[in-house]
Structures are given as structure tokens and as C-alpha cells.
N, C-alpha and C positions, 0 to 999 in steps of 0.2 A: 445416580442413583434415584435422586426425587423424580427425573424426568421417565427414568422406566420404569417406576410405580407407576405413576399415573396413567401411562399408557396403558398397564396392565389390567387396570381398572377399568380401561374401553374396550379391550380388543381381546381374543383368543387367540392371534398370532402375533407375536411380536419378535422381529429379524433386528438383531445390532450388526450392522455391516461397518465394514471397514476395511485397511488394509494389511497384509501380515505385520504383526509385532505391536500393534497398537493396544491390545491386550482384550480382546471380545471376549475372551476365556474365561479369564480371571473377572472382567465384569459381569460376567452370564452367572458364575460360581458365587459371586457376591450378593447379587441381585437374589439369585435362588435361597441363600441360607437367609436373608432378610425377610421373604415372603413367605417361606417355608410355614407359617403358622397360620396362613390365611389359607391353606390348601388341607383339609381334612387327612386325605393321603398323601401328602407329602410333595415334597419336590425331587425329581429323579433326572441323574445327567446320564446320557449314550455320548461317548464322545466317538465321535465319525472318524477321525483323522485315520488310525490306521485300515478301516475298511476300504478296502481297492473295488468293490465291487457290490453295485447296487441291488441285485440279489438277494441278498445278506442283509439287507437295512432292517427287515421289521425283526429277523432273527438277534441282531443285536440290541435294538431295543429290549426285546426279551429279557436277555441277559442283563442289560443294564438296571433292568425293573426287578431283578433277581429271580426273575422264573426259568426253569428247565423248559425246552418245547423237546418232548419225544413221541410226540403223538404222530400220527400220521397225516394230520390236518397242515395247511399252509399257514406258516406262520403269521401272515398278515390278519387273518380271520381270529384268530387264537390272540391275538395283540388288541384286537377291538372289540373282541368279546371280554378280555380283561377289564378295559379301559372305559367300558361301557356305561356304569353309573357310578364311574369313580371320581371327584374333583381332587384331581393333582396336577402338577405345571411338570411338564415335560421338558427339558434341554434337551436341544440337540445341536451340540457343539459341533462346529468345522461342519456344514453344509456344502461346503462352495464347489466340492471335486465329486461331488454324488446329487448334483441340484435339481435335476428331474425326477430321479430317485426321492429326494428327499420331500418334492413339493408333492409330488403324487402321494406318498405315504404319509403326509400330513393331511391333505384334503379329504383321504379315509377317516384318519383317527380322527379327525373335528366332527365328520359328519356322524361316526358312531358313536362318538362318546362327546354328548352335550356340553358337558362340565370338564371336559378337558380343556388345559391353555397350553402351549408351544411357547417357548424361548426358544428361538435358535440364535446361531450365529454364521454368518456366513460372508462371504469374501463380496457375494452381490445379494439382492433379494431369489425368494424363492420362487415369485412370483404366483401365489397363494392369495384368492379373495380375500379380501378384510385385514392381507398382514400391512402390519404397521412398520415403516422403518424406523429406528432411533441409530444413525451412524456415531460411531466412534471417533473420536475428533484426537488427535495428537495432545499431550499435556500440556500446559501454559508455560514457556520457554520465556527466561529474560530476555531483552534486545541486549543485540554482544556489547554495544556501549555500556557495562554493566554497573549496575546499582554498590553500594558498598556489601561488603559480605556478609552482613550481618541481615540484611533485607534481601539475601536471596532464598533465605527457606520460606519465603511466602510465595516460593514458582514450585509447581508441583515437579516439575522434571527436575527442579535440582535437587528436591526433597529425596526424590526415587534416588537420583544417582550419588547421595550423600548416604541413604541408608546404605545401597549394595556397597558403597565403597568402604564401609565399615565394616562390612559381612570379609573384604578381604584385608582389608590395611585397619585394624583395631586402632583404634581411637581416631582414627582418620576426621579431621574436621578441615574447614575453607577458611584458609587464612586469607586477609585481605589484597596480599598481592597474589593469591591466586584466584581468587574472585572473579577475574575478567575471564579467565582461562574455563573455569567451572560455565560459567554463564554461555561463552563461546561453544562449547563441548553441547551444551541442552540447545541452544540455538542449531548450529550448524546440523544438529541430528533431527532436527523438526520436533522434538517432543516426542518422536517416537519409544515407547517404553521398551521394548526388545534392544531399539539401539543403544540406547543408553546405558541398559544392564549390561550389555556386553562392552561397552566402553570403560565402565566402572571396573570389572572384572581384571581389564589393562593396567590395572593402578598396582597390581604385582610387580609389577616389574617397569612403567614408565610413570613419569609426573603428570598432572593435566596438560599442561602446557604442552610437552613431547604427544600426549593423547591427542590436541588440538591440531598441532602440527603435521599429524600424519591423516586427519581423515578428509585429505583430497583423493587419497585411496582406502575410503572406509569399509570397502566391503573385503580388502585384505586384514583390515587392521581388526576389525569386528566379525573374526572367526574363531572363537574360541570359546563356546559356551560352557553350560554346565552338561556334563555327559549324561545327568540324569534327567536332561529336558526333552520333550520329543523331538527328531531329527528336526525338523523344520524349525526347531529355535534355537536349534545351536549355534548359527551365524546369521547374518544380517541376509546374506545373499539367498540362503535357503528361503527365507521367510517369503523374500521376494520372488525368489524360484517360482513359488506354490502360485503366486499370482501368475504371471507368465505361462505357466504352463495349463491354465484354465483359459487362454486366450487363444481366438481364433488367428491363422495366419495372418489375415489383415490388420485385426488388434496390433499385433506383435511389430509387425512393419511399420503401422501409427504410430505407437508407443515411441518406437526409436525416432522417428521421424519429428515428434513432439517435444521431444528433449532439447532441441535448438531455442524452446521459446523459453524467456525466464520471466517470474515473476507474475504468467497467465496470460491469455489467448481468450478470443473470440471463437465462436464457428468462422467468420469469413478469414481471418488469420491462419485458422488449420486448412482450409480450402484451396486458399491463396500459395500457401507454403507445401503442405504434403501430396499433394496431387501430383501421379505421375505414377510411370514404374510399377505396375501393378495395380494402385490405388485412383479408382475415378473420382473427380468431383464430385458425381451423384453418390456415393459410395460414401464419404465421409461423416455425415451424417447419422449414418445409422452405426457405421464403424465410431466414433466418438460415444455414439448414446451405450453403445456394449462398453466401453472404458468406463463410462460414469459407473454405468449398473456393475462392472468390476471394481470399482474401486480406487481404481488407478488415476481415474481423473477427480477433482472436486468441483462440485459445481459452486458458484459464488454469484448471489444478484448484486448488480450495481444499478439502483433504478429500475429502468424499462429494459436494462441489457444482462445478457448472461454472462459472465467469462469463466474458463475453467484452467484450472492452474493442476502441477502436481506437488507433490512434497518434495522437497529437496534431493531426497534419498532416491525416491521415486525416480524424479528427472535423471539422477547419476547414474542408474540401472539401464533407462533405456539412454544416456550416452553411451553404455558401455555394449549395448545393444549394436548402435548403429556405427561403434568403430569395430566391433568383432564380428559384422555382418559383412560387408563389401570391402572394408577399409576405411583409409581416411578419403576416397574418390566421393563414397557415399556420405560422407558426414561434410564435406566439402557443399556437396549437390546442396544438401539440406539447408547450409548454412546461406550459401548465395540466395534460394530463394526466401529464406528470410531475410534478409538485406534487401534483396529487391519489394519485397512485400513493403517494408518499413522506411524506404525509399519514397515509394508510391505514396502510401499514408503522408510523409512531411509535406512532399509537395501539393499535395490537395490540402494538407495545413495551411499550405504557404498563401496558395491560390486565393483562400478562400479568408484570408486575413479581414482585411477589412469587407466584412459582412454580418448576417444573423449570426452563423454560426462559431460565430469568436469564441466566444464561452464551452459553446460544446467541442473543439478543438482542443482547447484547454483540457476539459475534464479529461477530453479521451487521449489525448497525450502523457499527462499525468500519470493516468492508467497505464503504458504502454512503455513507462521510464528505464525500467532494466529491461525491457527488450531492445528499446534503442541504444541502451546501452552496448548489448550485447552487441548488435549488429554494430556499432562504431568500432568496438574491438577487435572483432571479425576481419573490420577492414583494416584496421593499423596493424595489424599482427599478421598479416598475409600481403604477399608481393602483389602488386599491382595494382591494389584497391584501395588505395590513401587517395586517390579520385572522387572515389565515392564515399569515402569519411568526409571530404570536404563538402560534396553535396549534399550529404545529409545533415550536415551539422549546420550549412548556411541557410537553412529550409527551417530551420528549431528556433533560430536563436530568439527569436520575439517572443515565443512562446515560452521558453526559460525564463526571460528576462522576469516575466510576469510572476512565475512560479520562485523567483530567487534561483541560489547557487549559480551567480556571474561566475565564481572562478572553475567549476566544471564545467561550462561551455568553454572558458577559456584555455581550459586543461587540453578538452577535444582539439578545438579550434589551432593551439599549439604543436600540438602531436602531427594533425592535418598538415597545417604549411610546411611543418620539415619536413616531412616524407615527400608531400607533392610540390614542388619548386617550380615546376612548368607554368609558364606564362600561360595566364588561362583567366575567362570573364571571372569564372567560380574563384580561382584565387585573388582575382582583385576584390569579388565580392566579400572574401573571408578577411580582407586585409582591413578592410573597412569596419567590420563589425568587430574584429577583435580589439581594433583599436577603441571603437566605441567605450567598449566594457571595461578595456584599459584606461580609461579617462573617468569612467562610472566608478570603479576600484578603486582610485587615486593614484594610479600608474603612468603618470605623466611621460615619462622617458619612454616607455615602452608602447604608450602612446603616439608619440611624435615619432617613433622608428618606425610604425606601421602606417603612418601617415605619408612618410616620405617614400616609403614603397610602394605604396597603393596608386600615389600620385604619376609615379615614374613608370611601373607598369601598365595603367592606364592609358597614360602617352602611348606609350611604345604600342599596345594594342589597336588603339585608334577605335574603341568599340563604346559606342555612344552611351551605354547603360553604365561601363565601368568608367567613363569621366564624370559622367552626373553623380558616381556614387564618391568619387573621388574631391568633386567640388563640396558636397556635403559634407564629408567628410574634412575637407579644409575649414568650412564653418562651426561645425560642431567643435573644433580644437579651438578656434579663436573663443570661442563662446564660453569653454573651460580655462581660458587664460585669460576673460572676462575683457576681452576685447571687444567688445559690440561694435564698433564703429567698423572692423573688417570680417566679425560673423555675418551682420546684415546683407551687404550686397552675395556673399559667399553663396550664403541660405536661397536670396533671391535668385541666384544664375540657377543654384540647383534645383529649384523649384521650375522654373520654366523648362530645363532640361528634363525632368521627371514626366512635365505634364506632355511634352512631343512627344515622349514613349508609352503615354497611354498609361503607366502603370498605377493605379488609386492607392495601393499601399504606400510607394513611396510616396507620392504625392503629399500623403496624410502626414507621415512622418517628418519631411521637410516641412510641412507647413507648421507641423507641430512647433518643432523648431525656431522657425522663424519667428514666431509668434513670441515663444517664449526669449528670443535676444532682444525684439522690441518690446517687450515689457519692461526688462532689465535694464534697458538704455533710454527710459521713457520716450518711445518714439511714437507719436500721436496714434498709430497705426496697428497699436496693441491688439485693442479691442476688438478692431474690425477682423483681423487676423485670426483671433482666439477663435472670436462668434464663424468664422469661417471653418474653421478648423472643429468645429463641434456642429456647425451644419452638414457637412461631409459626414461623419458619424453616422447624424440622424438619419441623414437621406441612406444610407445604407444598413441602418438598424445594429452599428458596429458597439456594442454596450461596452467593452476592455477601454476600447478607442475613448469612449465618451468622458470617462474619468480622467483621462489626460487633459482631454480640451477643457473641462468645468474646472482642472484647478489651475491650469493655467489662466485661466478667466476670474478665477476665485484668488488668487495671487497677482493679479494687476489690479483686483480692487483693494486688496489689502495694501498695497502699494502706494497706492493713490486716497487712501485714506478712509476708503468706506468700508468699515469695516463689518458692520451687519451685512452689507450685500455680501463682502467675502465670506462670512461663514455660512450663509445661505448657499452659493454656488460648490463649496467644498463638502458641505453635508447632501447636497444633493450627488456629487460625484463618488462619496461614499457607501452609495444606495445600489449600485451595481451587485448584480447576484453573484455569490461565493467569491466575496473579497479574498479571502487565501490564493486565488487564481491572478491574484492582480497584486502582489506583495509591494513591486514599486510605487504604484500610484496610490495604494493603499499607504504607505510611508508617506509619501510627500502631502499626501493631503491634510494624514494626521499633524505633521510637521508645521504646515504653516497656520492647522485651526488652532494649534497650541499657541502659535502669537498671534492672531488674532483675539483669542480668547483671554491670552494674560492682558491683552488690552481693553476689556470689559470691565475689568476688574477682578473673574473668576481665577485667582492665581491658581488655586488646590488643583482644578479639574485642569486648568491650564499646564502645569506640572505634569500631571499625570499623563495627557496625551503627549507631552515629550518624553514621559518614559515610554509610554506603549512603539511611539515612532522610532524610540533609538531603537527598542527590541526588535522591530520590523526593518530599520536598517542593517541590522547586525544578519538577520534572515537573509537578507538578499544577496548581502555582501559588499554594501558600500558604505564608505567611511562617514555614514550621516550624509546630508545634502553637499554633493561634490562640488558645484560650482562657489566660489569666493564670496559673491555678492550674498548668494542664501544664507552661506555660513555664518556670518557675519549677523543678520539677523537671525540665526540660533542661539551666535551667542549673547548677542543683547536681550534675547527673551528668557535667558539662562541668567543672567545678572538682576534683572528686575525683577524676575520670580523669588530668586535668592532676596533678595531684599525686604519683598512681601512678608515670605515666609517664614526666611530664616533658614539656616544653612540644614538643621535637622530637619523639619517639616519639610522641604523642599526635598531633600534625600530620600524620604520616606514615599511622599507622595511619586518620586519618578520610579521607585523601587515597585510600589503597587502597581504602574502602568505598564511597565516592563513586565511584569509578571502577566496580564492579561493575554488571552487568547486572540488572533485575529480578529473572530467575529465580537468577542466582550468588547477589544478597543475601538469598534465600528459602534456598538450597541452604545458604549458610553460618550462617542463623539457626538450621537447623535441625541443622546438624553435616553435612551431604550433602557430600561432594566437589565439587569443580568443578574444572576444567582449569588448571593452573598455566601460565603464560606461560614458554613455550618460549625459553633463553638459548641466547647464541653457543656454551655450552660443549655445547650440542647436537651432535651431530658429524654426525647422521641429517638436519638441515635445512642447503639448502646456504646460505641466509642466514637469520637469526632473525627470527621470525614475532611478531606482536602478539599479546596474549590474543586480542583479537578477531580477527585473521587467523585463529588458533589453533580458535578455535570455528567461524567461516566452514569451517574444514578438515573436521570433524568432521564438521560437516552435510551437506559435499558428499558425503564418505564413505557418509552413507546417502541418499544417493540422493536428496537436496532439492533442490525448486527453489529460484528468488533468490525468489519469494511465500513460500513455506513459513520458510526462513530467516530471512526478515526478521520473519515474525509472532513463530518461537521467539525472536529477539533484542530484539525491540521496536526495530524500524528500519526505515525505508523500503524498497520494493522498490529501488529505485532506489539505494538506498547500499548494500543488499546488492548488488547487481549491480556497483556501483563497487569493493564489497571482493574480489568474484571476480575480475573485473579486477587489480587490483593483483597480486593471488597469482597470476595467470598470469605477469605480467610478471616478481614477483618470482622464482617456482620456474623460469621461463624455460620454461614451458607452454605446447600452442596451446589445449587444452580441458579442460572440467570433469572429462572424464574421467581425465585423466591426474594430474588434482590429487587425484582418490579414491583412484587407484590409488596415487598416491605415499604419502597420509596410510595406507591400509591396510599398504603395506611398512615404515613407518617410527615408527608407533605405540607408544609404550613398551608392553612387557606388561603393566602393570597400568593405562594410560590407558584410561578406559571413554566417553569421549566427551560431550560435554555435556547430555546428559538420563541420566545413569548415576544407580543409585539403589542405596542399600546392601540 
């Protein structure tokens, strides 16, 4: 509402755009009611939905203005003359099916009536000169992992559901055990108002949980709206049918094919996956543009890249088009193209692992996580495709370790290994990767079993790369058993094998493990090997790997008693860009930095770092530093700090550290300031903000989108949207702009925001 009023003060033609069911009409009527007093001749609404012929458009608007047209003159000149000297707001509702006629009428009226302003609603822009667009987004909905029932009312989607639920089931309230179900309904329905209203209507005969369980077939479930509503608003399918009817044959075909994507895609992906059988590669850009114009696709900025996505309900409609068109063959064809694209993407990422593009690949693959999951699920649910799943997941394992979620990688590996038992080099590779991850997760029994199978398979294959992997795996397993005398010669053997194969990434990984084994066994070569590991990173500008090399050098200096040098190396390791893409290395550095800091007497700081490291270990999926010798130092540090601080103060400091975000933890380790949590003593705030809310406010003040806020704070975009919704409710505002303005006006003089640096 606030943004619409601001735009109406700057433009004569404002169009509310968005897919069907988002509430464009209701919003336009509310805007018209609120600004009516600003127009001496009022605000008038012309509902164009029932009109099928643009020839009668001017006549329809005349009727909406309360005028009879009974002269012989054409309706448009009569309308233009009537509006010529009047200052009023004309609302043209539902323009999309008469787009050209509405554009022509609007141009004519704006030229003839200098004081006229037009507010239009349409699924796509009118294309009139001077037109401003205000996309109508879905309502904020909670994360499916729901907050307590009492907190659900902060979300607009939930408030709408509860309001409509009370209308059909008097006295309806959301109990604690129903909170997750209601949150799930609103989340699964993308916060689309029409869909939420139709779902609430089903409470006459279904519980919230039953509704949630039936949302896989949402178009059948949400098929009974109010008989008083226009036909297009009585069912969810009817609302989207209207958008489908506006599309050209090429747009309909592309809509269906794009439904294979999950969580968004870029233009390159659309061109790779959707080309063929009626759509040439050269057409894709124009057809995608048409779908954006018609609000089928939503544009999102990610740095200097643009991605596109569909609301899940729109995607499900597209999936039904894919199934209903030429049957399962068309769907499988699109899914195979989708799989091929992400296999190629993963292979490129792996080939450039030790390169300047390391961090860029982490960022890109993080955006594509949902698509990679979809490709893996397709491979593992389609006969004959399990080998492709093995190929895909083994190309991605190192990137997933950096981002955390080791259990998910193991989930895909276990399924793929079970379904693709045939002897092959890729199976041998998958075995050592899964064994490595098993050791990191503390599952030594599974790691031991994978090692035995990997060694047997490598020997049977006689493949040099598989044998090198098996030898390295044996060295790693010995390292996890604290058997360094056994680990060192095995890793030396593996390093020579990988050097003979000229694989830089495998050489670096083996060199890192060898330097760690020497470090833990007091081998004098530890520093030399660590520096060689670092030099390899520097030579190839591999900044992600550089953090690991600096960590092992820092660990080696700490074990040798050179605490200050260790702190310097570990802090340097933490200066890598985007630490949230490198959670394992960040956890390792914070852990050892806590030990070193404890030795300098800064006990409170050390305990805080220990808590931050503990939180990151959990995010990665590791039970603290898994190597036995390192676990000994962790326990020793904890005992020392408890003695220095006392149990209660130690626990408080550890808890404070565990609540830090990844970026805050790094800032703490580097001695940089990070935003304090406002308290009720802050008289500038109408109500106390939590630390996380203050972070979101700071980022809103910088003009960041929900996606950008999510990336900064290492949370999901939906969680970022929920935080923004909470802030709107808590501060009593209606727009992000108001929050940003408030933040600037009430910012403390020395407050530098979440990304400030000294």
C-alpha cells in the first residue's frame, strides 16, 4: 500500500502485475479507497473481466463512470471529452485478456485528460509510455519447520488462513499441534491468497493435516470456491487457466518444460534443457521474456546474475501440462535434458576445483542445490539411471563438504551405490568418498567397510586412478585411527600415484592429508609439506583450499608452542571470502583459534570461539574435530576454560558463541565489531529487536532483497522473508521502505552495519 501510494505520486499510470490469485484486484480496490480523497472527482473502478471484445472497452468504462452512452458518437471521444478537465483515478481491473485494447485506450485517455491517473491490474504490463509496474508478491508464509502456534499470527498468509477458517468453522483457532500443519499449508501454497482461501474452505470436512496431506494434488483439492466469486476465482486451476490462455503456443510449451526445474534457473539452463521439438535455442530468450511479462516467471537478482523461478503452484500446473501433453515420454525427455545439464555443470565445477573459480562454483552450486536434488531423485527413481546418479554426486562431494550437510551427501551416495553395484572406476571413487564422509561423521564401522570394498574393487579393476584413491583412503583411515606411522607412508604412496596421473585436485587433497599426518606425528617435514600445500593454492589462486592449508600450518605452529604465529595463520585462514561456503574449514580454524586464545589468557573470548566452532561442527554434520588427537586438545581447552571462568560463566560464553552467525563468528575471531543486540533501554526502538532482527534491519537499510539477505546471513530466503514480515508487524510498518527509513533515522552514531570493517 505504501509503495503504491508513493508511485501514484510520481506517475500517471501504475499497473499492479502478478499471477492469478495473488490479490491484485483486492489491493487495487483498497488503494483506490485510501487515495480517493486526493482526487476531487473520486476513484472509479471498471471491471473488465466479463468483457470479451475490446471494441466495447470504452463503452464499459463509460458505464463504470455512471454515464449512459446513447449518442451517435463513438464511445471513446465521448469518454475523452468527459474526462478532459477532471482530476480522478480510473481503476482498470483485469486488463490482461484485452491488453492491446487497454493499452490503446489508456494512451488516448492520458493524452486527452491531463489530470487523469490510471491504476491498472493485469497479469502483464500494458506497455504504455510512462507506465510504472508494481509486482504483487505472495503473502509472507512461515518456514515449514513451524514456530510455536502463538508466533504464526505474525505471518500474513497464516492470518488470512485463520480469518477464512473462522468464517467456515466458527471459533477456529490453531492449536500447538496444528501449527506445523497450518504453516505447511501456507508454505506449500506459496502464500497465494486465493489458494489459501480455497484451502481454508475445505476445513468444513478436513483437518489442517488432512488438507496438507492432499496438497500434492492441489488443483483437485482447491476446486470449490464461493459461488458468489467470479468464475476465475472459484478454483485454483481456473485462476491459472486464465494465465495459460494468455500465452502463445511457444510460451505454453516452454512453461511445461521449465516445470522440471526446482528452486529457479538461469537463461543458460533454460536454453540447454528446453530447446528442441518446436523451440529453437534462439527463441528461448524471447519466449522467457514473454513468460516474465505474463507473471509466469519471477525475476530475481543474484549479484550480477539474473535467475528466474516459478511459484510452486505455477510449476505444478506446468508439470500437469507436461504430463497431459504427450504423456510421460515428454516429461522423461525434459527430465533427462535437465539431468544432462546438471551433470555437465557438476563436471565443469569439479574440473575447475583447484582454480580461481573455486568460490564462484561454490556460490553457483549452492543456488542450484534444489535442481541437483531433483536430478539425483530422477536418476534414482528411473530404471537404468543409477550410474548417472553416482557420476553426479561424486563430482559434487567436495563442494557439499564446504557448505555442510554431510549426511545428505551420504544419503545420495548410499542410494546410488546400492542401485549401481556394477564394478567401475566411478563406483570406486564413490566408495572412498563415502568412506571419508563416514569417518568425518564418526561412523568408523561404515568407513572401514567402504575401505575394504574400495581396495578390492580397485585391485580387480587395475585402474590407476582407482588404485590411487584406494591407497589414499587407506592412509586417511589410518589417520582417523591415530595410526600416523601407518598413515604417512600410505599417503606418500598415494601422492606419488596422483602426481603420475597429473590430477592437481587429487594431488592437493593428498598433500593436505599428508601434511596433517606429519603435523600430528611430530614429523619435521610438516611445515615444509604445509607450505607446499599453500604454494599450490597460491599458484592456482584457489582461495577455498587456501584456508585448509593455512589451518594445518596454524595447527602445526600451535602444537610447537608458537601461539602468536598460530593465531596469525588461523586468522588469515578466516579471511577467505564467503566463509559460509566453507563451513568445515571455518569450524576447524575457530576450534584451534579457541585453543590458542585460551593460552593467551583471554578466557571469555576463547569460550565464545569454542561455542561458535561447536555450532558450525553441528551445521557441517561432524561430531567436533573427529581426529582423536584433536579431540584431546578440545577437551583440554574446555577443562582449562571452565577452571578459569567457572562453569556458569563458561556455559554463558559458549552459548553466546553458538548463537553467532558464521560471519559474526569470523568477525569475532578477527576482532572486528559486529552489531550488538538492541535492548529495551534503546529508546529509539518502539520495541526491542533481537540480534537477528537488527541484522535484517541493517541489510534492509542497504537495499538488499530477501535473497541477498539470506545469502549474507546464511539462512533460507523464506526465513529471510519471515524475518521481514516479523519486523513489519513488530515496528507497525507496511513496507520495507519504511523499515529502511526507520533504520537510518534511529541508527546509533557508531553503528556501522553488519558488514562493517575497521
